[in-house]
N, C-alpha and C positions, 0 to 999 in steps of 0.2 A: 259694570262692564269691564272695568280694569281688572277686578278680581277674576272674572270669567276668562279674560285674556291671559292672565298669569297662570290660571289652571290649565288652559289649553297649551301654553308654552311648556309647562311642566310635564304634561302628558306627552307632548311631542318629543321632549328631551328623553323621557323615560322610554318611549317607543324606539327612538334612535339608539339608545344604549342597549336595549334588548336585542335589536337587530344586529348590532355590532357583536354582542356576546354570542348570539346565535351563529353568526358567521364564523367566529373563532372556534366555537365548539364543533362546527361542521368540518373543520380541518383536523384530521386525526393527529394526535400527539402535540397539539397546541392548546394551552389553556392561558388564562390571563397572566399566569405566573411561571409557567414552565414550557419547555420544548423537549420532547422525548425522542431520543435517537436510539437506533438499534445496531448492534454489532454481533456478528457471528465469526468466531475465530478459534483456532486450535489453542486450548488451554491445558490439554493433557495429550499424551502420546509423543511420538518422536519429533514432531514439529512444534511442540508446545511453546518454546521460547519465542518463536516468531509472533504468535498471538498474544502472549503475555506482554512482550515488550511493546508491540504496536498499541495495545490497550493502555499501557503505562503512559506513553507519550500523549495519547488522546486525553486521558483523564487529567494529567498534570496541567495541560493547557486549559481544558474546560473548567477545572477547579479554580484556576486563576481568574478566568472570565467571571465565574459565579461570585468569587470573592469581591470583584469590582462592581457587582450589581447585576450581572448577567448581560443579555443582549436585548436592548429595548425593553428593559424591565423584567425579562424572563430568564430564569435559571435553566441551564442545559442539564438534562438528565440522560445518562447513557445506560441502556439495558444491554447486558453482555451474556451471550450464550456460547457454550463450548461445542464445536463441531468436530473436534479431533482431527481436522484436516481431511475430512471425508465428505464427499459430495452429497450423499444421501442425507446426512445429518445437517449439512448446510441448507439444503432445500427445506427440510422440516423446520429448522430454526427460522428461516426467512418467512415461512408461512405463519409461524407463531408470532414473530415480531410484528408482522403487518396485521394479521387478523385478530390476535388476542391482546398483544401489548399495545396495539394501535399506535405504532411509532410514526413520527413525522417523516423521517428519512433514515436510510441505512448508511453506515459509515465504517471505514476501516476494516472491511472484510479481508481475510488473509488467504491468498492462494488462487490459482487459476481454476482447478476443478471445482472448488467451492463457489467461486464467483460465477462460473459458467452454469452451475446448477441453480443458483439463485436468479439468474438473469430473466428467464421467462416469467418467473413469479413476480418480481418487482416491476418488470416492464408492463405486464398485464394490469397490475394494480396502480401503475403510474406513480411509483414511489422513487424519489431521487436516490441514487446509489453513488456515494461520494468517496473518493480516495481509497480504492481497493489497493491492497499490498500485493500487486501483481502487474507485470508489464505485458501481459498477453495481448496479442493483436485482436483477438475476438472482442475485447472491450474497447477497441478503437475503430475497428472496421467489421461489419458495416456500422455506420453512425447510429448510435442509440441516444436519444435526447435525455434519457434518464441517467446515463452513466457519465460521471465526471472523473477523469483520471488526473491526479496531481503529479504522479511520477512519470519518468520517461518510459518508453516501451522496451520490451526485450529486443526488438529490432534495433533500437538505438544502442542498447548495451552491447549486443553481439557485434555490431558494426565497429564500435570503439575497441573491443577486444581484438577482433581480426585485424583492424588497422594497426594496432600496437604490435601484434605479432609479426605481421608482414613487414613493418618498418624496421624490425630487427633482423630480417632475413629468414624468418621461419615461414615455411609454406606447407610442411607436412603436418596437418592438424586433424586430430580425431575428436569425436564428440561422445561424451558419456551423459545420458539423459534419463530422467524419470519417465516411466512409460504411462503418460497421461497428457492432458491438454497443456500443462505447464512445460513438461519436457519437450513436447512437440513444437510448442511456440518458440522455445529457445533453439531447437534444432533448425526450424524454418528460418529463424533470424541468422543463424550461422551460415546456412546454405546460401541465403540471399547475399550476405556480405562476401562470401567466397566466390560466388558466381560473378559478382561485379568485378572481381579481380581475375576472372578466368581460371579459377582454382576449384578443386573438388575435395570433399572430405575424405581423409585417408581411411577411416573406419568409424563405425558407430556401435554402441552397446547400451543396454538399458538396465534399469533397476525398477522394481515395483514400488509404488508409493507406500510410505510408512514401513518399509523394510530396509534391511542392510545386507541383503544377499547379493554380493557383488562378484562372486568367484568367476562366473562365466564372463562377465564384463571385463574383468582383469585379463583373462585369457585372450579374449577377442582383440582388445586394444593393444595388449602386449605384443601381439603378432604383427601389428601394423608398423612398428618402429616409429611411431609419431613423435615429433619433436615437441609438441604441445597438445594439451587436451582441454577443450572447452567443456565445462561441466554444468549441467542444468538439473539440479535436484536440491533437496533440503539437507541440512547440516549433518544429520545422522548417517545417511547413506554416503554423502561426499567424504566424510571423515573415514569411513570404512574403506572406501575405494582408494583414497590417497594412501592410507596405511598399507593396503595390500599391494598397490602398484610399487611403492617404495621397497617392499620386501622382495620384489622381483628384480630390484636393481635399477628401476626406471629413474632416469635423471633429467627428464624433460620438464617442461613448464605446466603448471596447473592453473587454469583460469575459471573463475565462477562468475555467474551473474548475481545481482544483489539479493535475490530472494533466498539465497542459501542460508542467510542468517549469520552475518559476519562474526559477531562476538561469540555466538554459540559454536560456530565452526572452530574458531581459534581456541576456545576452551576445550572442545572435544579433541582436537589434534595435539594440544600441548606443544612440546618441542618439535614435533613432526610437522607443525604448521608453517615453519619458517620458509618463506619464499612463495607460498601459495597466494595467488592474486585474485582479487575480487573487484568487479565493477560496482560503482555506487551511484545512486540516483539522488542523494541528498549530500549536503556539504559534510566536511570532516567534523565529527562530533566533539573533537578535542581541540578545535581551533577557535578560541574566543574572539579572534579578530573578525570573524564573520558574525554579523549582528544577530541573526536568528539563532546561531549557535550560542552566543553569549546569553541571550534571553533563555534559551533552553537549559543551559547549565545552571543559571540562577534559579529558575523555577523548579528544576529537578532537585537541586540541592535543598531548596526550601521545603520540598515535599518529602525529603529523606531518602532520595534516590541518588546514590553516589556513582552508580555504574552507568556511565554514558555509553551509548552504542547507536549504530545506524538505524536499527529498527524502531527504537523509542523516539529518535529524532524524526523519523518519517511520520510516526503517529502525531507528534507535536506539530509538524508542519501542516499535515492534513487538517488537524483541528483548527489551526490558525487560519487556514484558507477558508474553511467552512464557516468559521465565525465571521469573517469578512463578508461572505455571501449573505449571512443572516442579517448583519448590520445594514447592508444595502437593500435588503428586501423590505425593511421597515417594520413598523408595529403591526400593521394589518397583514399578518404572515399567512401565506398559503404555499402549497408546493409549487404552483405555477409562478408565483411571485419570486420564490427562491430561485427557480430555474432561470427566470429573466434576469435576476440580480447577478447570478453567477456568470451568465453569458455577457454581462456588461463589464466583467473584469478582464479587459483585454490586455492589460499590462500592469500587474500589481506586484510591488516589491514587498516581500514578507520579511525583509531584513537581509539584503544581499543574496536573496534567492527569489528569482522572478517566476511568476506563473501568469498564464493568460488563457482565457476561454472566449469563445464566440458562439453565435447561433448555429454554426455548422462545424464547429471544432471544439471538442471537449477534452483535448489532450493538453494538459496544463503546462508541462515542462518537457524539455529534451535534454536536461542537464545530466551528464554522465561523467564520472571521475573514476580513475583507476587507483586502487590501493593494494598494498602487499602486507601480509602478516610478517612481522619482524621477529626479533628475539623476544622470548618470554611472552609471546602472544600480543605484543604491542603492534599497532597498525602504523604503517608508513604511507604517505601519499606524495 
């Protein structure tokens, strides 16, 4: 009788273990030892440095987590695909990551048009989309329970820029923007900030994504006699625009939102970058007095990366925030448990950088800082 009872207990335990294993295998991207994530970003083309550096930051932090034993006994694996900052490729990559690679979640996408193209795909598949490198309002409104934004929005950034310009007496402001969802998001934010102050944009001009044909934009904005220009594009076209404007003798102020790729822009402009301003959504990467920056610098250096920059720091912070969500979701990991865990993070200090999510609010931060490119491409804040 005792032997029979022991056998039944063993059978019950084996059955329970099998059920647990089956439940885990039913969650794509989750095995007893791994969590598989997917990222689509520009790795080639005119916006390549944005994707490359975002991925560097993600990988440095995840490698650190894995070296410590992973999260609840599981290592994090990151599958990376190149979308060249093109919406069509981003959509194809998203389908591949979800349907073929069977990833658990998507993380660190780079760009507004690419994220917009991915949105209907991951929303239908109910796959979490975490920490995209864009502040577009379409990822904030209307509310999408699968989208978690770590960075501030472009509305937050352009409000800060306009506030700064107006505080110094500047009211004649033009906008140079990329002709896509990203540029339109920045334009809308600038219009919103100026309307609040009963002001109107002096002139607007566009550039096509992944090009540097800025001649017409220079003519249009040059005629406006604007005292400052808010620019919403990637570093290649911005560098071309700034150079050509300076050739015309323009002596006004240039302001960018963070997606421009600060270090890449400074490198592209060289000595001509002096005085160009950029809003930032993460702390200053060269300030070790900020705890998350000190950690970032230490882990970047240990991994052989000596080139600190805003883009890789953003990737690092995104990875750290996601890891916190994984820890809170527990060992019995599912996508729904991750979403619930992230929504429980109402006020989390990642190291002098606060983020917070809730059941009806997936906008993690409103932090915006202003920086300027100084002499020899050094940043000042």
